[in-house]
BAZA-747096 format. One record per atom (N, C-alpha, C): residue number from 1; residue in three letters; z, y, x. Coordinates in steps of 0.05 Angstrom, whole numbers, plus 5000, padded with zeros to 4 digits. Each point is the difference from the previous one (the first is absolute). Layout:
N
+-----+------+------+------+------+
!  nr ! rest !    w !    v !    u !
+-----+------+------+------+------+
! NUM !  Ala !    Z !    Y !    X !
...
+-----+------+------+------+------+
END
This chain:
63
+-----+------+------+------+------+
!  nr ! rest !    w !    v !    u !
+-----+------+------+------+------+
!   1 !  Unk ! 4673 ! 1230 ! 6214 !
!   1 !  Unk ! 4989 ! 5002 ! 5028 !
!   1 !  Unk ! 4973 ! 5013 ! 4994 !
!   2 !  Unk ! 4992 ! 5025 ! 5015 !
!   2 !  Unk ! 4971 ! 5006 ! 4997 !
!   2 !  Unk ! 4988 ! 4991 ! 5019 !
!   3 !  Unk ! 4969 ! 4993 ! 4996 !
!   3 !  Unk ! 4985 ! 4987 ! 5015 !
!   3 !  Unk ! 4983 ! 5028 ! 5020 !
!   4 !  Unk ! 4992 ! 4992 ! 5023 !
!   4 !  Unk ! 4991 ! 5021 ! 5019 !
!   4 !  Unk ! 4971 ! 5008 ! 4988 !
!   5 !  Unk ! 4992 ! 5021 ! 5005 !
!   5 !  Unk ! 4976 ! 5012 ! 4995 !
!   5 !  Unk ! 4977 ! 4992 ! 5017 !
!   6 !  Unk ! 5007 ! 4997 ! 5025 !
!   6 !  Unk ! 4985 ! 4992 ! 5018 !
!   6 !  Unk ! 5010 ! 4974 ! 5015 !
!   7 !  Unk ! 4983 ! 4979 ! 4997 !
!   7 !  Unk ! 5005 ! 4974 ! 5013 !
!   7 !  Unk ! 4986 ! 4994 ! 5025 !
!   8 !  Unk ! 5015 ! 4991 ! 5020 !
!   8 !  Unk ! 4991 ! 4991 ! 5026 !
!   8 !  Unk ! 4989 ! 4973 ! 4999 !
!   9 !  Unk ! 4983 ! 4991 ! 5014 !
!   9 !  Unk ! 4982 ! 4973 ! 4995 !
!   9 !  Unk ! 5018 ! 4979 ! 5001 !
!  10 !  Unk ! 5021 ! 4992 ! 5013 !
!  10 !  Unk ! 5017 ! 4979 ! 4997 !
!  10 !  Unk ! 5012 ! 4998 ! 4971 !
!  11 !  Unk ! 5008 ! 5027 ! 4992 !
!  11 !  Unk ! 5013 ! 4998 ! 4971 !
!  11 !  Unk ! 4978 ! 4993 ! 4976 !
!  12 !  Unk ! 4973 ! 5010 ! 5008 !
!  12 !  Unk ! 4982 ! 4995 ! 4978 !
!  12 !  Unk ! 4992 ! 4971 ! 4999 !
!  13 !  Unk ! 4995 ! 4990 ! 5030 !
!  13 !  Unk ! 4997 ! 4966 ! 5000 !
!  13 !  Unk ! 5024 ! 4986 ! 4990 !
!  14 !  Unk ! 5028 ! 5009 ! 4999 !
!  14 !  Unk ! 5020 ! 4981 ! 4990 !
!  14 !  Unk ! 4998 ! 5008 ! 4971 !
!  15 !  Unk ! 4994 ! 5021 ! 4985 !
!  15 !  Unk ! 5001 ! 5000 ! 4972 !
!  15 !  Unk ! 4975 ! 4984 ! 4992 !
!  16 !  Unk ! 4979 ! 4997 ! 5018 !
!  16 !  Unk ! 4979 ! 4984 ! 4987 !
!  16 !  Unk ! 5000 ! 4971 ! 5005 !
!  17 !  Unk ! 5017 ! 4994 ! 5017 !
!  17 !  Unk ! 5008 ! 4974 ! 5013 !
!  17 !  Unk ! 4977 ! 4989 ! 5008 !
!  18 !  Unk ! 4985 ! 5016 ! 5021 !
!  18 !  Unk ! 4976 ! 4995 ! 5017 !
!  18 !  Unk ! 5001 ! 5003 ! 5026 !
!  19 !  Unk ! 4987 ! 4987 ! 5013 !
!  19 !  Unk ! 5003 ! 5003 ! 5031 !
!  19 !  Unk ! 4980 ! 5020 ! 5009 !
!  20 !  Unk ! 5002 ! 5010 ! 5027 !
!  20 !  Unk ! 4988 ! 5023 ! 5007 !
!  20 !  Unk ! 4971 ! 4996 ! 5005 !
!  21 !  Unk ! 4995 ! 4972 ! 5007 !
!  21 !  Unk ! 4975 ! 4988 ! 5004 !
!  21 !  Unk ! 4984 ! 5000 ! 4972 !
!  22 !  Unk ! 5013 ! 4985 ! 4982 !
!  22 !  Unk ! 4991 ! 5001 ! 4977 !
!  22 !  Unk ! 4990 ! 5026 ! 4986 !
!  23 !  Unk ! 5020 ! 5021 ! 5004 !
!  23 !  Unk ! 4993 ! 5030 ! 4990 !
!  23 !  Unk ! 4976 ! 5010 ! 5013 !
!  24 !  Unk ! 4998 ! 4998 ! 5023 !
!  24 !  Unk ! 4977 ! 5011 ! 5019 !
!  24 !  Unk ! 4975 ! 4985 ! 4990 !
!  25 !  Unk ! 5002 ! 4972 ! 4997 !
!  25 !  Unk ! 4975 ! 4986 ! 4984 !
!  25 !  Unk ! 4992 ! 5016 ! 4977 !
!  26 !  Unk ! 5014 ! 5004 ! 4981 !
!  26 !  Unk ! 4999 ! 5012 ! 4979 !
!  26 !  Unk ! 4988 ! 5027 ! 5000 !
!  27 !  Unk ! 5008 ! 5014 ! 5020 !
!  27 !  Unk ! 4994 ! 5032 ! 5000 !
!  27 !  Unk ! 4968 ! 4992 ! 5016 !
!  28 !  Unk ! 4994 ! 4984 ! 5012 !
!  28 !  Unk ! 4975 ! 4994 ! 5017 !
!  28 !  Unk ! 4973 ! 4993 ! 4974 !
!  29 !  Unk ! 5016 ! 4991 ! 4979 !
!  29 !  Unk ! 4980 ! 4991 ! 4979 !
!  29 !  Unk ! 4997 ! 5027 ! 4982 !
!  30 !  Unk ! 5014 ! 5026 ! 5002 !
!  30 !  Unk ! 4998 ! 5022 ! 4987 !
!  30 !  Unk ! 5016 ! 5001 ! 4980 !
!  31 !  Unk ! 5025 ! 4984 ! 4997 !
!  31 !  Unk ! 5020 ! 4998 ! 4981 !
!  31 !  Unk ! 5026 ! 5008 ! 5009 !
!  32 !  Unk ! 5019 ! 5009 ! 4986 !
!  32 !  Unk ! 5028 ! 5006 ! 5003 !
!  32 !  Unk ! 5000 ! 5029 ! 4999 !
!  33 !  Unk ! 5027 ! 5007 ! 4998 !
!  33 !  Unk ! 5004 ! 5027 ! 4997 !
!  33 !  Unk ! 4994 ! 5019 ! 5018 !
!  34 !  Unk ! 5001 ! 5024 ! 4989 !
!  34 !  Unk ! 4990 ! 5023 ! 5022 !
!  34 !  Unk ! 5023 ! 5005 ! 5018 !
!  35 !  Unk ! 4993 ! 4998 ! 5029 !
!  35 !  Unk ! 5022 ! 5006 ! 5020 !
!  35 !  Unk ! 4996 ! 5030 ! 5010 !
!  36 !  Unk ! 5021 ! 5005 ! 5015 !
!  36 !  Unk ! 5002 ! 5027 ! 5013 !
!  36 !  Unk ! 5005 ! 4998 ! 5032 !
!  37 !  Unk ! 4984 ! 5007 ! 5016 !
!  37 !  Unk ! 5008 ! 4996 ! 5030 !
!  37 !  Unk ! 5010 ! 5029 ! 5009 !
!  38 !  Unk ! 5021 ! 4996 ! 5012 !
!  38 !  Unk ! 5017 ! 5023 ! 5007 !
!  38 !  Unk ! 4990 ! 5006 ! 5027 !
!  39 !  Unk ! 5001 ! 5026 ! 5012 !
!  39 !  Unk ! 4990 ! 5005 ! 5025 !
!  39 !  Unk ! 5013 ! 4984 ! 5022 !
!  40 !  Unk ! 5023 ! 4993 ! 4996 !
!  40 !  Unk ! 5009 ! 4978 ! 5023 !
!  40 !  Unk ! 4994 ! 4970 ! 4997 !
!  41 !  Unk ! 4978 ! 4997 ! 4978 !
!  41 !  Unk ! 4989 ! 4975 ! 5001 !
!  41 !  Unk ! 5013 ! 4982 ! 4983 !
!  42 !  Unk ! 5025 ! 5011 ! 4987 !
!  42 !  Unk ! 5010 ! 4978 ! 4981 !
!  42 !  Unk ! 4989 ! 5002 ! 4973 !
!  43 !  Unk ! 4998 ! 4977 ! 4987 !
!  43 !  Unk ! 4992 ! 5001 ! 4970 !
!  43 !  Unk ! 5022 ! 5003 ! 4983 !
!  44 !  Unk ! 4992 ! 5016 ! 4976 !
!  44 !  Unk ! 5018 ! 5002 ! 4973 !
!  44 !  Unk ! 4983 ! 5000 ! 4981 !
!  45 !  Unk ! 5011 ! 4992 ! 4981 !
!  45 !  Unk ! 4989 ! 4998 ! 4968 !
!  45 !  Unk ! 5019 ! 5013 ! 4987 !
!  46 !  Unk ! 4985 ! 5016 ! 4974 !
!  46 !  Unk ! 5018 ! 5011 ! 4984 !
!  46 !  Unk ! 5006 ! 4981 ! 4974 !
!  47 !  Unk ! 5026 ! 5004 ! 4991 !
!  47 !  Unk ! 5008 ! 4985 ! 4982 !
!  47 !  Unk ! 4981 ! 4999 ! 4976 !
!  48 !  Unk ! 4989 ! 5030 ! 4991 !
!  48 !  Unk ! 4981 ! 4999 ! 4978 !
!  48 !  Unk ! 4972 ! 4988 ! 5008 !
!  49 !  Unk ! 4995 ! 4998 ! 5025 !
!  49 !  Unk ! 4974 ! 4987 ! 5001 !
!  49 !  Unk ! 5002 ! 4970 ! 5000 !
!  50 !  Unk ! 5023 ! 4988 ! 5006 !
!  50 !  Unk ! 5008 ! 4975 ! 5001 !
!  50 !  Unk ! 5000 ! 4987 ! 4968 !
!  51 !  Unk ! 5012 ! 5015 ! 4983 !
!  51 !  Unk ! 5002 ! 4998 ! 4975 !
!  51 !  Unk ! 4972 ! 5001 ! 4989 !
!  52 !  Unk ! 4989 ! 5015 ! 5003 !
!  52 !  Unk ! 4973 ! 5006 ! 4984 !
!  52 !  Unk ! 4981 ! 4974 ! 5012 !
!  53 !  Unk ! 5004 ! 4996 ! 5023 !
!  53 !  Unk ! 4984 ! 4974 ! 5011 !
!  53 !  Unk ! 5006 ! 4974 ! 4980 !
!  54 !  Unk ! 5027 ! 4992 ! 5001 !
!  54 !  Unk ! 5013 ! 4981 ! 4982 !
!  54 !  Unk ! 4991 ! 4999 ! 4976 !
!  55 !  Unk ! 4997 ! 5019 ! 4987 !
!  55 !  Unk ! 4993 ! 5004 ! 4969 !
!  55 !  Unk ! 4972 ! 4994 ! 4999 !
!  56 !  Unk ! 4983 ! 5007 ! 5016 !
!  56 !  Unk ! 4971 ! 4997 ! 5005 !
!  56 !  Unk ! 4996 ! 4965 ! 5004 !
!  57 !  Unk ! 5010 ! 4988 ! 5018 !
!  57 !  Unk ! 5007 ! 4972 ! 5003 !
!  57 !  Unk ! 5003 ! 4989 ! 4973 !
!  58 !  Unk ! 5018 ! 5007 ! 4988 !
!  58 !  Unk ! 5011 ! 4989 ! 4972 !
!  58 !  Unk ! 4973 ! 5001 ! 4982 !
!  59 !  Unk ! 4992 ! 5022 ! 5000 !
!  59 !  Unk ! 4975 ! 5006 ! 4980 !
!  59 !  Unk ! 4976 ! 4980 ! 5008 !
!  60 !  Unk ! 4993 ! 4998 ! 5024 !
!  60 !  Unk ! 4981 ! 4983 ! 5009 !
!  60 !  Unk ! 5004 ! 4972 ! 4990 !
!  61 !  Unk ! 5030 ! 4990 ! 5003 !
!  61 !  Unk ! 5002 ! 4975 ! 4993 !
!  61 !  Unk ! 4996 ! 4993 ! 4964 !
!  62 !  Unk ! 5008 ! 5022 ! 4983 !
!  62 !  Unk ! 5000 ! 4997 ! 4974 !
!  62 !  Unk ! 4970 ! 5005 ! 4992 !
!  63 !  Unk ! 4981 ! 5010 ! 5019 !
!  63 !  Unk ! 4976 ! 5010 ! 4987 !
!  63 !  Unk ! 4983 ! 4973 ! 4994 !
+-----+------+------+------+------+
END
């Protein structure tokens, strides 16, 4: 089964195991993956941006 290239916010939160409030607190601290806001106001994240952010988080833990 292929993974979607663009995730909706609820899909992102489910994958990270994080609540919406916790995610937005993290974003307010300047952390988190890059988001895309569509013209209709919906939020998306590219799979590649999420994967790159997760690798960065791993590297910070091992540094």
